[in-house]
Structure formats: structure tokens, C-alpha cells
C-alpha angles and dihedrals in degrees: 000000000000122000090249093050091049092048090050092049094049091045092051094048093046091048092048090054091045090051092050094046097046112019119019138344116261097178097264100116114322132081118248117286094010103107115125098259092043090051094047092053089064094055123087124213088249092056092042088056097056116096113224090232141342089280101037131082128245123256087250089061091047090055094048090047092053090049092049091049092050092050093047095049091041088061090054090047089055090052094254127130108229091189130229113336127213096224092181098054096086093047089051098044112030115081124123121022132192119233088259093050091048092052090047091050092052090047092052090050091051091049091051090049093048092047090052093047090051090050091050091049089053097050113121093197141009092212092106111092090214092060099049098035091044093052092047092046092052091053095045094044092047092047089054092052091043087059090048091050093048091050091047089054088066089062105034105035112116121220 
């Protein structure tokens, strides 16, 4: 297989998994209508603001954490050094959100996702460890938090 064919295959597979994780289920690993953006559209600001327990974060914090992670790893994938991150700040500071703040948070997440997808589409090679490991880490990390969010919905969802 040529280098270009291999690059195109890896790009397609990574983008398919990104699409399933964030946008819409393609039958790779999620159940129908359970991608991240589909899930978030079913959650109100009120529900997003409720912590699952006294020691657990709100869904709003989960969403901001995923966005922060995507942005941080995206910088590494672009060959930048984003510097030292305070991974605990979001967990300490994000709790309740207004409907406007909730919509803005979801929009920021979508922008981060779209920026990362555009970067992946523009990669000329996957031979950089930062590119491949970063893309895989974003998917795995997001899938973990998607599971956390879906479990939290069982506790916080209002009637």
C-alpha cells in the first residue's frame, strides 16, 4: 500500500470514529442516537447543572472538560506546546449554568470538534506520533466522558 493510500485509510477510519463519537452513530460502537452531540441536545441547562452526587461533577463540567481536552491535545497535534494545563480547574469551577451558558458551552465544544476534524482532514502524514496518538486519545477520552454523561442522565434527568 502506498503512503498516500495508507494516510487516506487512517484518516477515513479516524474520521468515522470521530463522527460516531461526536455526531451520529454509524454502527461502529454506539447505540443509535447516543453520540455526544445527540445526547447533549436532550439535556437542559437545569439538568446539566445538577451534580450526580456531592463528590461528582455536573454534566456542564463534563462538557467543558471534554472541550478543554480537545483544545489542549489539538495544540500538540499541530506541533504547538500549549503549556502546563490545570486539569482540575474546570472540576473546581463549573457547576450550574444558565440556558445561555449551556448553549454557549455546547457551541464551544462543537467548534473545538470541527477545528480538530478540519486539522485531521488536512494532515499530510500520520507519521507524527502526536497526530495519531492525539486523535486516538481524543476519541477514547471523549467516549469515556460520553459514558459518564449518559450515566449521569439517569440521576439528574427531570421528569
